[in-house]
C-alpha positions in Angstrom: 23.7 11.7 -120.8 20.5 11.4 -118.7 18.8 9.5 -121.3 21.6 6.9 -121.4 21.3 6.3 -117.8 17.7 6.1 -117.4 17.8 3.4 -120.2 20.5 1.6 -118.1 18.5 1.7 -115.2 15.2 0.8 -116.6 17.0 -2.3 -118.4 18.8 -3.4 -114.4 15.2 -2.6 -113.1 13.7 -5.1 -115.7 16.1 -8.2 -115.3 16.0 -7.8 -111.9 12.3 -8.3 -111.8 12.4 -11.1 -114.5 14.8 -13.2 -111.5 12.1 -13.0 -109.2 9.0 -15.7 -109.1 5.8 -14.7 -109.2 2.5 -16.7 -109.0 2.3 -19.0 -111.7 5.7 -19.5 -112.0 7.3 -22.8 -112.3 9.5 -24.4 -109.3 13.1 -24.0 -110.6 14.9 -27.0 -111.4 17.9 -26.1 -108.8 20.3 -28.8 -107.3 21.9 -28.2 -104.0 23.3 -29.8 -100.8 21.6 -31.6 -98.5 23.3 -31.6 -94.5 25.0 -34.6 -95.7 26.7 -33.2 -98.7 24.2 -35.2 -101.2 22.9 -33.3 -104.3 19.4 -33.0 -104.2 16.9 -31.4 -107.1 14.4 -29.0 -105.4 11.7 -30.3 -108.3 12.4 -33.9 -106.3 8.9 -33.7 -104.7 6.9 -32.5 -108.0 3.5 -34.6 -107.5 3.1 -33.0 -103.8 2.4 -29.9 -102.6 6.1 -28.6 -101.9 6.6 -25.3 -99.3 10.4 -24.2 -99.6 11.3 -22.3 -96.7 14.5 -19.9 -96.9 15.5 -19.8 -93.5 19.3 -19.2 -92.1 20.6 -20.4 -88.7 21.3 -16.6 -87.5 17.1 -15.8 -87.9 15.7 -15.6 -84.8 12.2 -15.5 -86.3 13.5 -18.3 -88.3 14.8 -20.8 -85.6 10.6 -19.7 -84.3 9.1 -20.9 -87.7 11.2 -23.9 -87.8 9.7 -25.5 -84.5 6.0 -24.2 -86.2 7.4 -26.4 -89.6 8.2 -29.3 -87.7 4.7 -29.6 -86.4 3.0 -28.8 -89.6 5.3 -31.3 -91.8 5.1 -34.5 -88.4 1.0 -33.4 -88.9 0.8 -33.8 -92.4 0.9 -37.2 -94.9 4.0 -37.6 -96.8 2.0 -38.4 -99.6 0.0 -35.1 -100.1 3.1 -32.3 -99.0 6.8 -31.8 -98.2 8.9 -29.2 -97.1 12.5 -28.0 -98.3 14.6 -25.5 -95.6 16.8 -24.0 -97.9 19.9 -22.2 -95.6 21.5 -18.9 -96.6 23.9 -19.6 -94.3 27.4 -18.4 -95.2 28.7 -21.0 -92.4 27.2 -24.8 -93.0 28.7 -25.9 -89.4 26.0 -23.3 -88.0 23.1 -24.5 -90.5 24.0 -28.5 -89.4 24.0 -27.1 -85.8 20.7 -25.8 -85.7 19.1 -28.6 -88.1 20.0 -31.1 -84.8 18.6 -27.9 -81.9 15.5 -27.0 -83.8 14.7 -30.6 -84.5 13.9 -30.4 -87.9 12.8 -33.7 -90.0 12.4 -32.5 -93.5 14.7 -32.1 -96.2 17.5 -29.2 -95.9 19.8 -28.2 -98.3 22.2 -25.0 -98.3 22.7 -22.3 -100.9 25.9 -20.9 -98.4 26.4 -17.4 -100.2 23.7 -15.6 -98.0 21.4 -13.4 -99.6 24.0 -13.2 -103.0 23.3 -16.7 -103.4 21.6 -17.5 -106.6 18.5 -19.1 -105.4 18.0 -16.4 -103.2 18.1 -13.9 -106.2 16.3 -16.0 -108.7 13.2 -16.7 -105.8 13.7 -12.9 -105.0 14.3 -13.6 -101.4 14.9 -10.2 -99.4 14.2 -11.0 -95.8 14.3 -14.2 -93.7 12.1 -16.4 -93.3 10.5 -16.8 -96.9 8.4 -19.0 -97.5 6.9 -20.1 -101.8 3.8 -23.2 -102.0 4.6 -25.0 -105.2 1.4 -27.0 -105.9 1.5 -30.6 -107.6 2.2 -29.5 -110.9 5.3 -27.4 -109.4 3.2 -24.1 -110.1 3.5 -21.4 -107.6 0.6 -21.1 -105.8 1.3 -18.8 -102.5 4.0 -16.7 -101.1 4.7 -16.4 -97.8 1.6 -18.1 -96.5 0.7 -18.7 -93.0 0.1 -22.4 -91.5 -3.6 -21.8 -92.0 -3.4 -21.0 -95.4 -1.1 -24.0 -95.9 -3.9 -26.4 -94.1 -6.7 -25.2 -95.9 -5.1 -25.5 -99.4 -4.2 -28.8 -98.3 -7.5 -29.8 -97.2 -9.1 -28.6 -100.3 
């Protein structure tokens, strides 16, 4: 009996590990809705560096990070770099208010199921904010990069 339980636990753990993105993985082809309720594919910006930023309106550190990301986005050429804010809010109306209040000027999408959202599980998001930087080929090159790390990568 103990052997069966151990095998089941090992199997479940291996499924969980495979679900999380790792450096070198490709950006998943996920379609989510924008704040205007338009369908948006995460791979739409392939050919540029893309930062996927997981956040939520209720997350204080996320709101502080939004201000920094807005400045970074504004200072970076659009032909080189894009940010996709991916909200895990369960109340879309609070998410939309936060976008306006934080003056977010980059693409916003929502997967409104909190940490149980399929994208949160697929990316392996366990805390907010969490971010994933993909190169122009769509390959994950950094997890939770700092602003300085992003600037350095974009200059190379």
